[in-house]
N, C-alpha and C positions, 0 to 999 in steps of 0.2 A: 447216535442218538444217547441221549443218554440217562432211557428209561428200561428198562429189563422187560422184557411177554411176558411175565403174566405178571405184572407189575401193571401192562399197560387194557392188559383181559380182564383182571380183578377192574380196574378205573371207567371203560367199558363195560365189563358189568354194573358198577355203581353206578352210573348216570342208566340202566335198564330196569337197575327198582326204582330206581328212585321217580324216573317218567311211571309205570308203574302206578307209583303211591300217589302222585298226583292226577291223571286221570279218576284214579278210584272220588276225587275230591268235591266238592262242592263249596259256589258264595258256601251258606252256610254249617259249612262240615269247619270250613275256615277257622271260624267263631268257635268253637271246641277250642278249652282253654285245661292245660298240663294243671289235674288237680293243687294241690293250694297256692294256690294269684303265681302257677304257672305263664308260659309265653303260651299267648295261643298257637294254630297250627299253623296259620300264615306267618308270626315273627319267627316260631321254629325256623319252617323252610329260607325266609328275609335273613335267617342268621345262617344259616348253613351251604347260602350265593354269596355271604358279605364274608362269611369270615377264609371261604377258597376264593376269593374274589384281594377278600385283604394279602393271604400269601403271596398268593399270583402276583398281587401287584411289587413286591418287592423279587421275584424274577426277575418279570418284564411291567415295568410304569405304561411308559404307551400304550402295552396292549391291553393292557387289566380297566387302566383310569377310564379310557375308553368307552370301556361300555356300559349301559343303563343302571342304576340302582335301587332292590325295594326296599323298605323300610327297611330305615337301624332301629330292631329290633330295645338297641341296649342304649340310643339316644333319649337324653335326658328331657327333649322337648321331640316328640311322633304328632307333628303338626294334622297330616296330611293322614295317618289310622294308616293297620299294616293294609296290606297289596289285599285286597278279593276277587281277581282272575284270577283263582288256576289257569289258565291256557297264557296270562303274562304272564304271572312266574316262572309256570314252563320252562316258555321264549327264553328268560333273564337270564334263569338255570343252562339253559345246554349250551348255551354263549360263553355262561364264566364258565363252563365246562371244558370248549371248545380249547378260549380263549390259555386257561390257567396247564393244559395240555401238551397248547404249542407251546410255553410257554415254556414247559418242564423239556419240551425235549430239544431246545434250542439253547436249555443251561449248560453253557459248557463243562465237563466232566471233570470233575478237582477242584469248583471254583467248591471257596468255603464258605464263600465271604458270606453267607446266608445263613441261616437260624437252619433248615434240616442238613439231612448233613451231601445227598446227593434229590435229584427229579426224584427215585423211585420212595426218598422216605420222605417229602414232599404226601403223594400220593394218594402215601399209603395216609398217614396224616389225615389227608379230607378222609378221606376215604371208611374211617375210621368215625372220625367227629358226623360224617355224613349218619351212619350207624347207629350213634344214640340217638342225636334228633328225629329220624323213622321213632323207633323206639320213644321218644319222645312222645310222636303224630301222635303212632298208637294207642297210646293208653290215652291220653287227648280225648279222642275220638269215643274209642270206648266208652270211658264213665263216661262221657256227657249223654253215650244209646245212640250211638253213628254205627253202622254197620262196616267193617270195617273192610279191606279190598282179600277180594281174593289172595288165598297164601302163595297158587303156583304160580299166582304173580309178583310176588317177593321171595316167592326160595328161585322158579326156574333160573333166571339165569343168573348164577354162583353153580347150580349143575349141569352145565352144560359147556 
């Protein structure tokens, strides 16, 4: 296995925090937008999933390419609009996280043909990226007048 136990634990806890956040969301909250014309909550979540899938595809193209996509918020043409179903977002996020973890676990030690130094570096990069966008989601919710998720749900996984 190419992943350290502490990074594996952090990956699992990061997924728990993402779940807690998405369970809090309603379809109306998904439309809340980051101040200054930034992404909507739905677009932030789509971006989180898309980035994990993009980098994971470099580790294992077959495993990750077969997964469903959420609308790409960076696409010049977003014909279908952002996803409006939190349950579907969560399903795609969980499937992508599971496949990315499996791809990282299967990566041979010392394989240096990819942009991350090792499987741990890939997963840590994705955890940090998720945290950045979760902060943006919370900002979008707060400035749009929506209630924020319970802090215990967002922080308790990191303390267990």
